C-alpha angles and dihedrals in degrees: 000000000000115000129203116265128209129193126217121158093207100058112145124182114217107189102310095332136093122191120192129184096184106139092207094055092044090052092049094048096046105032108021106035097021092223120178138189112300096028118130127232141148129250125197134178102193100270096111099262135095125218109217104211144178116219110244100181137348109208129178094259104023144016126218124212133187113219110229100171142001116216140165112271110266098244095050123204125314116245091232133036101237124192117193114211097190123180115238114267134168116318100252093044093047091051090049090054091050092049096047093040089055092049091050094051110265112167098204141358125221112192106214127203105215128179092265098038113139095206133039104192144039136213095237096190090056098043093047088053090051092049093047094049091047089052091050093048098044098048096247115166092213138031116239118240123234121209129212116274114273135179116259092236094052094046097046092044092060097032120125124183140042119324145158130199126214121226135147092237095051130105119283112284115257133167086226088076090074104017116146096028126111094190120056135169119205121200116207121185131224128254105306092029131243119326123243089256092054092048088052088051091057090049091050090055094044094248109149116231113219135187132214092211141283097309117101106235128196114244094252092047092049090050094054093041095055092043091052092050093050103036102033107015096052 
């Protein structure tokens, strides 16, 4: 039976007890899920393990749990540390990419401002909430980070490591393009794709540009497709 999971980065186990004074968790327990003393749930702090707990007491300012078991988080650890450098797109589509990317196993998100980006900023309180809830729901043992928005040129110019970029005019996608690495950054363009100048920038910095085929994919579709191929289809 699947149990509800809750994230808090400051969880500390004292003996067999955990005490949290996080107002958001208290609100969820009392008002959203209607939990009561004796109910079972899981807590995690991002270190790859879940604390299976019984609720001892839900007070107004804190909640007390008794730890019954410590287990590996359900989703386990991804085989590759994948960073998604996704160009800014419309709000609802961007949030969908962050949610699905989290569920699939992305380690970090880098919101990129490309020449054809439709948006320039993010509501970080909202998107962090989306990422956290997706981690709780999907069984992730950690919560992906999300960096501040940055221009594509600035990010690529100082980038070090292994990366690929996605574009319809690129070479055919192959896992051989990044074989042997355990840390990969994937660049995905906005609606309309990367400009010729941006593709030249990737070439200048030895970042291979790959294609998923002849179909023209929306930015959010391309993001989920490439993540699935790398994180699940490997």
